[in-house]
Chimera marker file (.cmm) of the C-alpha trace (Angstrom):
<marker_set name="trace">
<marker id="1" x="88.720" y="137.459" z="149.666" r="1" g="1" b="0" radius="0.5"/>
<marker id="2" x="92.485" y="139.163" z="149.753" r="1" g="1" b="0" radius="0.5"/>
<marker id="3" x="92.115" y="139.970" z="145.951" r="1" g="1" b="0" radius="0.5"/>
<marker id="4" x="88.830" y="141.813" z="146.551" r="1" g="1" b="0" radius="0.5"/>
<marker id="5" x="85.568" y="139.479" z="145.730" r="1" g="1" b="0" radius="0.5"/>
<marker id="6" x="82.857" y="139.374" z="148.263" r="1" g="1" b="0" radius="0.5"/>
<marker id="7" x="82.482" y="136.042" z="149.653" r="1" g="1" b="0" radius="0.5"/>
<marker id="8" x="79.061" y="134.404" z="148.434" r="1" g="1" b="0" radius="0.5"/>
<marker id="9" x="76.043" y="134.201" z="150.551" r="1" g="1" b="0" radius="0.5"/>
<marker id="10" x="73.312" y="131.712" z="149.799" r="1" g="1" b="0" radius="0.5"/>
<marker id="11" x="70.001" y="131.295" z="151.572" r="1" g="1" b="0" radius="0.5"/>
<marker id="12" x="68.440" y="128.042" z="151.888" r="1" g="1" b="0" radius="0.5"/>
<marker id="13" x="64.790" y="127.143" z="152.750" r="1" g="1" b="0" radius="0.5"/>
<marker id="14" x="63.763" y="123.714" z="153.784" r="1" g="1" b="0" radius="0.5"/>
<marker id="15" x="60.336" y="122.261" z="153.745" r="1" g="1" b="0" radius="0.5"/>
<marker id="16" x="58.890" y="118.785" z="154.330" r="1" g="1" b="0" radius="0.5"/>
<marker id="17" x="56.019" y="117.053" z="152.463" r="1" g="1" b="0" radius="0.5"/>
<marker id="18" x="55.316" y="114.972" z="149.610" r="1" g="1" b="0" radius="0.5"/>
<marker id="19" x="56.231" y="115.537" z="145.882" r="1" g="1" b="0" radius="0.5"/>
<marker id="20" x="56.156" y="113.908" z="142.410" r="1" g="1" b="0" radius="0.5"/>
<marker id="21" x="59.317" y="113.619" z="140.869" r="1" g="1" b="0" radius="0.5"/>
<marker id="22" x="59.898" y="112.351" z="137.281" r="1" g="1" b="0" radius="0.5"/>
<marker id="23" x="61.410" y="112.845" z="133.872" r="1" g="1" b="0" radius="0.5"/>
<marker id="24" x="60.052" y="114.974" z="131.202" r="1" g="1" b="0" radius="0.5"/>
<marker id="25" x="60.741" y="115.795" z="127.534" r="1" g="1" b="0" radius="0.5"/>
<marker id="26" x="61.312" y="113.548" z="124.736" r="1" g="1" b="0" radius="0.5"/>
<marker id="27" x="64.089" y="111.217" z="123.110" r="1" g="1" b="0" radius="0.5"/>
<marker id="28" x="66.310" y="114.442" z="122.358" r="1" g="1" b="0" radius="0.5"/>
<marker id="29" x="65.939" y="116.499" z="125.677" r="1" g="1" b="0" radius="0.5"/>
<marker id="30" x="65.045" y="114.945" z="129.053" r="1" g="1" b="0" radius="0.5"/>
<marker id="31" x="64.936" y="116.837" z="132.191" r="1" g="1" b="0" radius="0.5"/>
<marker id="32" x="64.189" y="115.939" z="135.749" r="1" g="1" b="0" radius="0.5"/>
<marker id="33" x="61.151" y="117.677" z="137.433" r="1" g="1" b="0" radius="0.5"/>
<marker id="34" x="59.662" y="117.962" z="140.616" r="1" g="1" b="0" radius="0.5"/>
<marker id="35" x="56.290" y="119.110" z="141.198" r="1" g="1" b="0" radius="0.5"/>
<marker id="36" x="54.382" y="119.685" z="144.230" r="1" g="1" b="0" radius="0.5"/>
<marker id="37" x="53.189" y="122.495" z="146.904" r="1" g="1" b="0" radius="0.5"/>
<marker id="38" x="56.216" y="121.386" z="149.149" r="1" g="1" b="0" radius="0.5"/>
<marker id="39" x="58.628" y="122.392" z="146.552" r="1" g="1" b="0" radius="0.5"/>
<marker id="40" x="56.722" y="125.860" z="146.083" r="1" g="1" b="0" radius="0.5"/>
<marker id="41" x="56.700" y="126.145" z="149.703" r="1" g="1" b="0" radius="0.5"/>
<marker id="42" x="60.536" y="125.570" z="149.998" r="1" g="1" b="0" radius="0.5"/>
<marker id="43" x="61.072" y="128.100" z="147.695" r="1" g="1" b="0" radius="0.5"/>
<marker id="44" x="59.145" y="130.453" z="149.174" r="1" g="1" b="0" radius="0.5"/>
<marker id="45" x="60.834" y="129.901" z="152.638" r="1" g="1" b="0" radius="0.5"/>
<marker id="46" x="63.842" y="130.537" z="150.775" r="1" g="1" b="0" radius="0.5"/>
<marker id="47" x="63.158" y="133.802" z="149.430" r="1" g="1" b="0" radius="0.5"/>
<marker id="48" x="62.398" y="134.565" z="153.309" r="1" g="1" b="0" radius="0.5"/>
<marker id="49" x="66.370" y="134.306" z="154.000" r="1" g="1" b="0" radius="0.5"/>
<marker id="50" x="66.420" y="137.485" z="151.685" r="1" g="1" b="0" radius="0.5"/>
<marker id="51" x="63.438" y="139.049" z="153.877" r="1" g="1" b="0" radius="0.5"/>
<marker id="52" x="65.184" y="137.985" z="157.294" r="1" g="1" b="0" radius="0.5"/>
<marker id="53" x="68.781" y="138.214" z="156.103" r="1" g="1" b="0" radius="0.5"/>
<marker id="54" x="69.494" y="134.893" z="157.194" r="1" g="1" b="0" radius="0.5"/>
<marker id="55" x="71.249" y="131.856" z="155.413" r="1" g="1" b="0" radius="0.5"/>
<marker id="56" x="69.206" y="128.965" z="156.714" r="1" g="1" b="0" radius="0.5"/>
<marker id="57" x="65.667" y="128.766" z="157.414" r="1" g="1" b="0" radius="0.5"/>
<marker id="58" x="63.280" y="125.707" z="157.757" r="1" g="1" b="0" radius="0.5"/>
<marker id="59" x="59.640" y="124.994" z="158.526" r="1" g="1" b="0" radius="0.5"/>
<marker id="60" x="58.226" y="123.827" z="161.696" r="1" g="1" b="0" radius="0.5"/>
<marker id="61" x="57.255" y="120.635" z="159.570" r="1" g="1" b="0" radius="0.5"/>
<marker id="62" x="60.709" y="120.000" z="158.772" r="1" g="1" b="0" radius="0.5"/>
<marker id="63" x="61.758" y="120.278" z="162.363" r="1" g="1" b="0" radius="0.5"/>
<marker id="64" x="59.274" y="117.618" z="163.212" r="1" g="1" b="0" radius="0.5"/>
<marker id="65" x="61.256" y="115.247" z="160.981" r="1" g="1" b="0" radius="0.5"/>
<marker id="66" x="64.583" y="116.134" z="162.571" r="1" g="1" b="0" radius="0.5"/>
<marker id="67" x="64.907" y="113.445" z="165.061" r="1" g="1" b="0" radius="0.5"/>
<marker id="68" x="67.665" y="114.848" z="167.046" r="1" g="1" b="0" radius="0.5"/>
<marker id="69" x="67.225" y="118.401" z="166.653" r="1" g="1" b="0" radius="0.5"/>
<marker id="70" x="68.811" y="119.326" z="169.948" r="1" g="1" b="0" radius="0.5"/>
<marker id="71" x="72.241" y="119.359" z="168.558" r="1" g="1" b="0" radius="0.5"/>
<marker id="72" x="71.587" y="122.427" z="166.177" r="1" g="1" b="0" radius="0.5"/>
<marker id="73" x="71.052" y="125.813" z="167.394" r="1" g="1" b="0" radius="0.5"/>
<marker id="74" x="67.685" y="127.077" z="166.437" r="1" g="1" b="0" radius="0.5"/>
<marker id="75" x="65.786" y="130.342" z="166.894" r="1" g="1" b="0" radius="0.5"/>
<marker id="76" x="62.009" y="130.504" z="166.202" r="1" g="1" b="0" radius="0.5"/>
<marker id="77" x="60.876" y="133.333" z="164.147" r="1" g="1" b="0" radius="0.5"/>
<marker id="78" x="57.593" y="132.937" z="164.539" r="1" g="1" b="0" radius="0.5"/>
<marker id="79" x="54.767" y="132.123" z="162.213" r="1" g="1" b="0" radius="0.5"/>
<marker id="80" x="54.504" y="133.639" z="158.323" r="1" g="1" b="0" radius="0.5"/>
<marker id="81" x="51.363" y="133.590" z="156.192" r="1" g="1" b="0" radius="0.5"/>
<marker id="82" x="53.342" y="133.098" z="152.731" r="1" g="1" b="0" radius="0.5"/>
<marker id="83" x="51.932" y="134.662" z="149.515" r="1" g="1" b="0" radius="0.5"/>
<marker id="84" x="49.326" y="132.502" z="147.779" r="1" g="1" b="0" radius="0.5"/>
<marker id="85" x="49.400" y="129.976" z="150.692" r="1" g="1" b="0" radius="0.5"/>
<marker id="86" x="46.330" y="129.702" z="153.108" r="1" g="1" b="0" radius="0.5"/>
<marker id="87" x="48.403" y="127.798" z="156.121" r="1" g="1" b="0" radius="0.5"/>
<marker id="88" x="50.587" y="129.529" z="158.568" r="1" g="1" b="0" radius="0.5"/>
<marker id="89" x="53.903" y="128.023" z="158.642" r="1" g="1" b="0" radius="0.5"/>
<marker id="90" x="56.229" y="128.231" z="161.855" r="1" g="1" b="0" radius="0.5"/>
<marker id="91" x="59.644" y="129.449" z="160.498" r="1" g="1" b="0" radius="0.5"/>
<marker id="92" x="62.805" y="128.670" z="162.400" r="1" g="1" b="0" radius="0.5"/>
<marker id="93" x="66.431" y="129.897" z="161.727" r="1" g="1" b="0" radius="0.5"/>
<marker id="94" x="69.145" y="127.518" z="161.996" r="1" g="1" b="0" radius="0.5"/>
<marker id="95" x="72.205" y="129.342" z="163.136" r="1" g="1" b="0" radius="0.5"/>
<marker id="96" x="75.010" y="126.213" z="162.620" r="1" g="1" b="0" radius="0.5"/>
<marker id="97" x="75.888" y="127.854" z="159.317" r="1" g="1" b="0" radius="0.5"/>
<marker id="98" x="76.926" y="131.238" z="160.855" r="1" g="1" b="0" radius="0.5"/>
<marker id="99" x="80.716" y="131.824" z="161.587" r="1" g="1" b="0" radius="0.5"/>
<marker id="100" x="81.948" y="131.000" z="164.715" r="1" g="1" b="0" radius="0.5"/>
<marker id="101" x="81.890" y="134.780" z="165.778" r="1" g="1" b="0" radius="0.5"/>
<marker id="102" x="78.479" y="135.228" z="164.840" r="1" g="1" b="0" radius="0.5"/>
<marker id="103" x="77.295" y="131.881" z="166.246" r="1" g="1" b="0" radius="0.5"/>
<marker id="104" x="78.896" y="133.115" z="169.674" r="1" g="1" b="0" radius="0.5"/>
<marker id="105" x="76.905" y="136.453" z="169.799" r="1" g="1" b="0" radius="0.5"/>
<marker id="106" x="73.546" y="134.685" z="168.856" r="1" g="1" b="0" radius="0.5"/>
<marker id="107" x="73.852" y="131.997" z="171.248" r="1" g="1" b="0" radius="0.5"/>
<marker id="108" x="74.777" y="134.679" z="173.971" r="1" g="1" b="0" radius="0.5"/>
<marker id="109" x="71.530" y="136.579" z="172.994" r="1" g="1" b="0" radius="0.5"/>
<marker id="110" x="69.261" y="133.458" z="172.265" r="1" g="1" b="0" radius="0.5"/>
<marker id="111" x="67.509" y="133.694" z="175.796" r="1" g="1" b="0" radius="0.5"/>
<marker id="112" x="66.772" y="137.603" z="175.191" r="1" g="1" b="0" radius="0.5"/>
<marker id="113" x="65.629" y="136.571" z="171.847" r="1" g="1" b="0" radius="0.5"/>
<marker id="114" x="63.295" y="134.128" z="173.031" r="1" g="1" b="0" radius="0.5"/>
<marker id="115" x="61.885" y="136.395" z="175.226" r="1" g="1" b="0" radius="0.5"/>
<marker id="116" x="61.494" y="139.232" z="173.060" r="1" g="1" b="0" radius="0.5"/>
<marker id="117" x="59.686" y="137.325" z="170.555" r="1" g="1" b="0" radius="0.5"/>
<marker id="118" x="57.168" y="136.103" z="173.356" r="1" g="1" b="0" radius="0.5"/>
<marker id="119" x="56.559" y="139.671" z="174.002" r="1" g="1" b="0" radius="0.5"/>
<marker id="120" x="56.367" y="140.446" z="170.502" r="1" g="1" b="0" radius="0.5"/>
<marker id="121" x="53.593" y="137.786" z="170.001" r="1" g="1" b="0" radius="0.5"/>
<marker id="122" x="51.573" y="138.804" z="172.827" r="1" g="1" b="0" radius="0.5"/>
<marker id="123" x="51.689" y="142.504" z="171.811" r="1" g="1" b="0" radius="0.5"/>
<marker id="124" x="53.907" y="143.556" z="174.470" r="1" g="1" b="0" radius="0.5"/>
<marker id="125" x="55.764" y="145.794" z="172.150" r="1" g="1" b="0" radius="0.5"/>
<marker id="126" x="57.496" y="148.025" z="174.502" r="1" g="1" b="0" radius="0.5"/>
<marker id="127" x="59.032" y="144.970" z="176.522" r="1" g="1" b="0" radius="0.5"/>
<marker id="128" x="60.000" y="143.470" z="173.098" r="1" g="1" b="0" radius="0.5"/>
<marker id="129" x="61.882" y="146.674" z="172.232" r="1" g="1" b="0" radius="0.5"/>
<marker id="130" x="64.012" y="146.789" z="175.208" r="1" g="1" b="0" radius="0.5"/>
<marker id="131" x="65.174" y="143.225" z="174.528" r="1" g="1" b="0" radius="0.5"/>
<marker id="132" x="65.710" y="143.841" z="170.741" r="1" g="1" b="0" radius="0.5"/>
<marker id="133" x="67.651" y="146.909" z="171.312" r="1" g="1" b="0" radius="0.5"/>
<marker id="134" x="69.776" y="144.854" z="174.071" r="1" g="1" b="0" radius="0.5"/>
<marker id="135" x="70.255" y="142.126" z="171.676" r="1" g="1" b="0" radius="0.5"/>
<marker id="136" x="71.205" y="144.746" z="168.942" r="1" g="1" b="0" radius="0.5"/>
<marker id="137" x="73.918" y="146.404" z="171.270" r="1" g="1" b="0" radius="0.5"/>
<marker id="138" x="75.661" y="143.359" z="171.510" r="1" g="1" b="0" radius="0.5"/>
<marker id="139" x="75.321" y="142.099" z="167.987" r="1" g="1" b="0" radius="0.5"/>
<marker id="140" x="74.499" y="144.707" z="165.509" r="1" g="1" b="0" radius="0.5"/>
<marker id="141" x="74.355" y="142.452" z="162.673" r="1" g="1" b="0" radius="0.5"/>
<marker id="142" x="71.367" y="140.440" z="164.199" r="1" g="1" b="0" radius="0.5"/>
<marker id="143" x="69.198" y="141.250" z="161.168" r="1" g="1" b="0" radius="0.5"/>
<marker id="144" x="65.874" y="139.284" z="162.528" r="1" g="1" b="0" radius="0.5"/>
<marker id="145" x="66.256" y="141.251" z="165.733" r="1" g="1" b="0" radius="0.5"/>
<marker id="146" x="66.432" y="144.425" z="163.759" r="1" g="1" b="0" radius="0.5"/>
<marker id="147" x="63.350" y="143.499" z="161.616" r="1" g="1" b="0" radius="0.5"/>
<marker id="148" x="61.287" y="142.786" z="164.724" r="1" g="1" b="0" radius="0.5"/>
<marker id="149" x="62.490" y="145.870" z="166.346" r="1" g="1" b="0" radius="0.5"/>
<marker id="150" x="61.158" y="147.906" z="163.347" r="1" g="1" b="0" radius="0.5"/>
<marker id="151" x="57.900" y="146.073" z="163.437" r="1" g="1" b="0" radius="0.5"/>
<marker id="152" x="57.496" y="146.616" z="167.067" r="1" g="1" b="0" radius="0.5"/>
<marker id="153" x="58.387" y="150.328" z="166.685" r="1" g="1" b="0" radius="0.5"/>
<marker id="154" x="55.662" y="150.619" z="163.732" r="1" g="1" b="0" radius="0.5"/>
<marker id="155" x="53.168" y="148.826" z="165.666" r="1" g="1" b="0" radius="0.5"/>
<marker id="156" x="53.635" y="151.233" z="168.861" r="1" g="1" b="0" radius="0.5"/>
<marker id="157" x="53.170" y="154.287" z="166.536" r="1" g="1" b="0" radius="0.5"/>
<marker id="158" x="50.579" y="153.327" z="164.318" r="1" g="1" b="0" radius="0.5"/>
<marker id="159" x="48.696" y="150.815" z="166.153" r="1" g="1" b="0" radius="0.5"/>
<marker id="160" x="48.328" y="147.218" z="165.607" r="1" g="1" b="0" radius="0.5"/>
<marker id="161" x="46.049" y="145.749" z="162.462" r="1" g="1" b="0" radius="0.5"/>
<marker id="162" x="42.835" y="144.536" z="164.088" r="1" g="1" b="0" radius="0.5"/>
<marker id="163" x="43.023" y="141.200" z="162.779" r="1" g="1" b="0" radius="0.5"/>
<marker id="164" x="46.798" y="140.938" z="163.609" r="1" g="1" b="0" radius="0.5"/>
<marker id="165" x="47.342" y="137.635" z="165.414" r="1" g="1" b="0" radius="0.5"/>
<marker id="166" x="51.273" y="137.860" z="165.338" r="1" g="1" b="0" radius="0.5"/>
<marker id="167" x="51.477" y="136.281" z="162.052" r="1" g="1" b="0" radius="0.5"/>
<marker id="168" x="53.912" y="137.676" z="159.686" r="1" g="1" b="0" radius="0.5"/>
<marker id="169" x="52.437" y="138.400" z="156.497" r="1" g="1" b="0" radius="0.5"/>
<marker id="170" x="54.485" y="137.785" z="153.396" r="1" g="1" b="0" radius="0.5"/>
<marker id="171" x="52.857" y="139.869" z="150.310" r="1" g="1" b="0" radius="0.5"/>
<marker id="172" x="55.727" y="138.802" z="147.874" r="1" g="1" b="0" radius="0.5"/>
<marker id="173" x="57.392" y="135.656" z="146.643" r="1" g="1" b="0" radius="0.5"/>
<link id1="1" id2="2" r="1" g="1" b="0" radius="0.2"/>
<link id1="2" id2="3" r="1" g="1" b="0" radius="0.2"/>
<link id1="3" id2="4" r="1" g="1" b="0" radius="0.2"/>
<link id1="4" id2="5" r="1" g="1" b="0" radius="0.2"/>
<link id1="5" id2="6" r="1" g="1" b="0" radius="0.2"/>
<link id1="6" id2="7" r="1" g="1" b="0" radius="0.2"/>
<link id1="7" id2="8" r="1" g="1" b="0" radius="0.2"/>
<link id1="8" id2="9" r="1" g="1" b="0" radius="0.2"/>
<link id1="9" id2="10" r="1" g="1" b="0" radius="0.2"/>
<link id1="10" id2="11" r="1" g="1" b="0" radius="0.2"/>
<link id1="11" id2="12" r="1" g="1" b="0" radius="0.2"/>
<link id1="12" id2="13" r="1" g="1" b="0" radius="0.2"/>
<link id1="13" id2="14" r="1" g="1" b="0" radius="0.2"/>
<link id1="14" id2="15" r="1" g="1" b="0" radius="0.2"/>
<link id1="15" id2="16" r="1" g="1" b="0" radius="0.2"/>
<link id1="16" id2="17" r="1" g="1" b="0" radius="0.2"/>
<link id1="17" id2="18" r="1" g="1" b="0" radius="0.2"/>
<link id1="18" id2="19" r="1" g="1" b="0" radius="0.2"/>
<link id1="19" id2="20" r="1" g="1" b="0" radius="0.2"/>
<link id1="20" id2="21" r="1" g="1" b="0" radius="0.2"/>
<link id1="21" id2="22" r="1" g="1" b="0" radius="0.2"/>
<link id1="22" id2="23" r="1" g="1" b="0" radius="0.2"/>
<link id1="23" id2="24" r="1" g="1" b="0" radius="0.2"/>
<link id1="24" id2="25" r="1" g="1" b="0" radius="0.2"/>
<link id1="25" id2="26" r="1" g="1" b="0" radius="0.2"/>
<link id1="26" id2="27" r="1" g="1" b="0" radius="0.2"/>
<link id1="27" id2="28" r="1" g="1" b="0" radius="0.2"/>
<link id1="28" id2="29" r="1" g="1" b="0" radius="0.2"/>
<link id1="29" id2="30" r="1" g="1" b="0" radius="0.2"/>
<link id1="30" id2="31" r="1" g="1" b="0" radius="0.2"/>
<link id1="31" id2="32" r="1" g="1" b="0" radius="0.2"/>
<link id1="32" id2="33" r="1" g="1" b="0" radius="0.2"/>
<link id1="33" id2="34" r="1" g="1" b="0" radius="0.2"/>
<link id1="34" id2="35" r="1" g="1" b="0" radius="0.2"/>
<link id1="35" id2="36" r="1" g="1" b="0" radius="0.2"/>
<link id1="36" id2="37" r="1" g="1" b="0" radius="0.2"/>
<link id1="37" id2="38" r="1" g="1" b="0" radius="0.2"/>
<link id1="38" id2="39" r="1" g="1" b="0" radius="0.2"/>
<link id1="39" id2="40" r="1" g="1" b="0" radius="0.2"/>
<link id1="40" id2="41" r="1" g="1" b="0" radius="0.2"/>
<link id1="41" id2="42" r="1" g="1" b="0" radius="0.2"/>
<link id1="42" id2="43" r="1" g="1" b="0" radius="0.2"/>
<link id1="43" id2="44" r="1" g="1" b="0" radius="0.2"/>
<link id1="44" id2="45" r="1" g="1" b="0" radius="0.2"/>
<link id1="45" id2="46" r="1" g="1" b="0" radius="0.2"/>
<link id1="46" id2="47" r="1" g="1" b="0" radius="0.2"/>
<link id1="47" id2="48" r="1" g="1" b="0" radius="0.2"/>
<link id1="48" id2="49" r="1" g="1" b="0" radius="0.2"/>
<link id1="49" id2="50" r="1" g="1" b="0" radius="0.2"/>
<link id1="50" id2="51" r="1" g="1" b="0" radius="0.2"/>
<link id1="51" id2="52" r="1" g="1" b="0" radius="0.2"/>
<link id1="52" id2="53" r="1" g="1" b="0" radius="0.2"/>
<link id1="53" id2="54" r="1" g="1" b="0" radius="0.2"/>
<link id1="54" id2="55" r="1" g="1" b="0" radius="0.2"/>
<link id1="55" id2="56" r="1" g="1" b="0" radius="0.2"/>
<link id1="56" id2="57" r="1" g="1" b="0" radius="0.2"/>
<link id1="57" id2="58" r="1" g="1" b="0" radius="0.2"/>
<link id1="58" id2="59" r="1" g="1" b="0" radius="0.2"/>
<link id1="59" id2="60" r="1" g="1" b="0" radius="0.2"/>
<link id1="60" id2="61" r="1" g="1" b="0" radius="0.2"/>
<link id1="61" id2="62" r="1" g="1" b="0" radius="0.2"/>
<link id1="62" id2="63" r="1" g="1" b="0" radius="0.2"/>
<link id1="63" id2="64" r="1" g="1" b="0" radius="0.2"/>
<link id1="64" id2="65" r="1" g="1" b="0" radius="0.2"/>
<link id1="65" id2="66" r="1" g="1" b="0" radius="0.2"/>
<link id1="66" id2="67" r="1" g="1" b="0" radius="0.2"/>
<link id1="67" id2="68" r="1" g="1" b="0" radius="0.2"/>
<link id1="68" id2="69" r="1" g="1" b="0" radius="0.2"/>
<link id1="69" id2="70" r="1" g="1" b="0" radius="0.2"/>
<link id1="70" id2="71" r="1" g="1" b="0" radius="0.2"/>
<link id1="71" id2="72" r="1" g="1" b="0" radius="0.2"/>
<link id1="72" id2="73" r="1" g="1" b="0" radius="0.2"/>
<link id1="73" id2="74" r="1" g="1" b="0" radius="0.2"/>
<link id1="74" id2="75" r="1" g="1" b="0" radius="0.2"/>
<link id1="75" id2="76" r="1" g="1" b="0" radius="0.2"/>
<link id1="76" id2="77" r="1" g="1" b="0" radius="0.2"/>
<link id1="77" id2="78" r="1" g="1" b="0" radius="0.2"/>
<link id1="78" id2="79" r="1" g="1" b="0" radius="0.2"/>
<link id1="79" id2="80" r="1" g="1" b="0" radius="0.2"/>
<link id1="80" id2="81" r="1" g="1" b="0" radius="0.2"/>
<link id1="81" id2="82" r="1" g="1" b="0" radius="0.2"/>
<link id1="82" id2="83" r="1" g="1" b="0" radius="0.2"/>
<link id1="83" id2="84" r="1" g="1" b="0" radius="0.2"/>
<link id1="84" id2="85" r="1" g="1" b="0" radius="0.2"/>
<link id1="85" id2="86" r="1" g="1" b="0" radius="0.2"/>
<link id1="86" id2="87" r="1" g="1" b="0" radius="0.2"/>
<link id1="87" id2="88" r="1" g="1" b="0" radius="0.2"/>
<link id1="88" id2="89" r="1" g="1" b="0" radius="0.2"/>
<link id1="89" id2="90" r="1" g="1" b="0" radius="0.2"/>
<link id1="90" id2="91" r="1" g="1" b="0" radius="0.2"/>
<link id1="91" id2="92" r="1" g="1" b="0" radius="0.2"/>
<link id1="92" id2="93" r="1" g="1" b="0" radius="0.2"/>
<link id1="93" id2="94" r="1" g="1" b="0" radius="0.2"/>
<link id1="94" id2="95" r="1" g="1" b="0" radius="0.2"/>
<link id1="95" id2="96" r="1" g="1" b="0" radius="0.2"/>
<link id1="96" id2="97" r="1" g="1" b="0" radius="0.2"/>
<link id1="97" id2="98" r="1" g="1" b="0" radius="0.2"/>
<link id1="98" id2="99" r="1" g="1" b="0" radius="0.2"/>
<link id1="99" id2="100" r="1" g="1" b="0" radius="0.2"/>
<link id1="100" id2="101" r="1" g="1" b="0" radius="0.2"/>
<link id1="101" id2="102" r="1" g="1" b="0" radius="0.2"/>
<link id1="102" id2="103" r="1" g="1" b="0" radius="0.2"/>
<link id1="103" id2="104" r="1" g="1" b="0" radius="0.2"/>
<link id1="104" id2="105" r="1" g="1" b="0" radius="0.2"/>
<link id1="105" id2="106" r="1" g="1" b="0" radius="0.2"/>
<link id1="106" id2="107" r="1" g="1" b="0" radius="0.2"/>
<link id1="107" id2="108" r="1" g="1" b="0" radius="0.2"/>
<link id1="108" id2="109" r="1" g="1" b="0" radius="0.2"/>
<link id1="109" id2="110" r="1" g="1" b="0" radius="0.2"/>
<link id1="110" id2="111" r="1" g="1" b="0" radius="0.2"/>
<link id1="111" id2="112" r="1" g="1" b="0" radius="0.2"/>
<link id1="112" id2="113" r="1" g="1" b="0" radius="0.2"/>
<link id1="113" id2="114" r="1" g="1" b="0" radius="0.2"/>
<link id1="114" id2="115" r="1" g="1" b="0" radius="0.2"/>
<link id1="115" id2="116" r="1" g="1" b="0" radius="0.2"/>
<link id1="116" id2="117" r="1" g="1" b="0" radius="0.2"/>
<link id1="117" id2="118" r="1" g="1" b="0" radius="0.2"/>
<link id1="118" id2="119" r="1" g="1" b="0" radius="0.2"/>
<link id1="119" id2="120" r="1" g="1" b="0" radius="0.2"/>
<link id1="120" id2="121" r="1" g="1" b="0" radius="0.2"/>
<link id1="121" id2="122" r="1" g="1" b="0" radius="0.2"/>
<link id1="122" id2="123" r="1" g="1" b="0" radius="0.2"/>
<link id1="123" id2="124" r="1" g="1" b="0" radius="0.2"/>
<link id1="124" id2="125" r="1" g="1" b="0" radius="0.2"/>
<link id1="125" id2="126" r="1" g="1" b="0" radius="0.2"/>
<link id1="126" id2="127" r="1" g="1" b="0" radius="0.2"/>
<link id1="127" id2="128" r="1" g="1" b="0" radius="0.2"/>
<link id1="128" id2="129" r="1" g="1" b="0" radius="0.2"/>
<link id1="129" id2="130" r="1" g="1" b="0" radius="0.2"/>
<link id1="130" id2="131" r="1" g="1" b="0" radius="0.2"/>
<link id1="131" id2="132" r="1" g="1" b="0" radius="0.2"/>
<link id1="132" id2="133" r="1" g="1" b="0" radius="0.2"/>
<link id1="133" id2="134" r="1" g="1" b="0" radius="0.2"/>
<link id1="134" id2="135" r="1" g="1" b="0" radius="0.2"/>
<link id1="135" id2="136" r="1" g="1" b="0" radius="0.2"/>
<link id1="136" id2="137" r="1" g="1" b="0" radius="0.2"/>
<link id1="137" id2="138" r="1" g="1" b="0" radius="0.2"/>
<link id1="138" id2="139" r="1" g="1" b="0" radius="0.2"/>
<link id1="139" id2="140" r="1" g="1" b="0" radius="0.2"/>
<link id1="140" id2="141" r="1" g="1" b="0" radius="0.2"/>
<link id1="141" id2="142" r="1" g="1" b="0" radius="0.2"/>
<link id1="142" id2="143" r="1" g="1" b="0" radius="0.2"/>
<link id1="143" id2="144" r="1" g="1" b="0" radius="0.2"/>
<link id1="144" id2="145" r="1" g="1" b="0" radius="0.2"/>
<link id1="145" id2="146" r="1" g="1" b="0" radius="0.2"/>
<link id1="146" id2="147" r="1" g="1" b="0" radius="0.2"/>
<link id1="147" id2="148" r="1" g="1" b="0" radius="0.2"/>
<link id1="148" id2="149" r="1" g="1" b="0" radius="0.2"/>
<link id1="149" id2="150" r="1" g="1" b="0" radius="0.2"/>
<link id1="150" id2="151" r="1" g="1" b="0" radius="0.2"/>
<link id1="151" id2="152" r="1" g="1" b="0" radius="0.2"/>
<link id1="152" id2="153" r="1" g="1" b="0" radius="0.2"/>
<link id1="153" id2="154" r="1" g="1" b="0" radius="0.2"/>
<link id1="154" id2="155" r="1" g="1" b="0" radius="0.2"/>
<link id1="155" id2="156" r="1" g="1" b="0" radius="0.2"/>
<link id1="156" id2="157" r="1" g="1" b="0" radius="0.2"/>
<link id1="157" id2="158" r="1" g="1" b="0" radius="0.2"/>
<link id1="158" id2="159" r="1" g="1" b="0" radius="0.2"/>
<link id1="159" id2="160" r="1" g="1" b="0" radius="0.2"/>
<link id1="160" id2="161" r="1" g="1" b="0" radius="0.2"/>
<link id1="161" id2="162" r="1" g="1" b="0" radius="0.2"/>
<link id1="162" id2="163" r="1" g="1" b="0" radius="0.2"/>
<link id1="163" id2="164" r="1" g="1" b="0" radius="0.2"/>
<link id1="164" id2="165" r="1" g="1" b="0" radius="0.2"/>
<link id1="165" id2="166" r="1" g="1" b="0" radius="0.2"/>
<link id1="166" id2="167" r="1" g="1" b="0" radius="0.2"/>
<link id1="167" id2="168" r="1" g="1" b="0" radius="0.2"/>
<link id1="168" id2="169" r="1" g="1" b="0" radius="0.2"/>
<link id1="169" id2="170" r="1" g="1" b="0" radius="0.2"/>
<link id1="170" id2="171" r="1" g="1" b="0" radius="0.2"/>
<link id1="171" id2="172" r="1" g="1" b="0" radius="0.2"/>
<link id1="172" id2="173" r="1" g="1" b="0" radius="0.2"/>
</marker_set>
């Protein structure tokens, strides 16, 4: 960092389910291949890290398989409809990979975030906006709060789509 290069940031998406793993190829070149909808879904969740500007997202299905998830700092980001998928997925942000300073700010605003998300889901966008604004005053780099604040403003200005049920529809991979 002192020499000028920027730190590398990576996004991780986690999903749990069945898969098929095997070796493909011939005697001259063999590769390991993993095929399944689970792998595809995990890749789509990973792409959401760019969308929400977070480093670690997991599905509700993965959370159900973590026996002692209380030891992790988690924030529910609601449900998403991934492109090409029919089922809605709960998306959870794991905060543990953040720097100590960022984690402290996220934990300080966690109750506000939970309340803001509840208001957002219930289409109480004015209330959600007030809480997202309060969060962003404390933590201006809370990108999911900025994302939901922007959406809430859009819904207040242009109205909520008729079939909106609080599910974020992801149109790209």
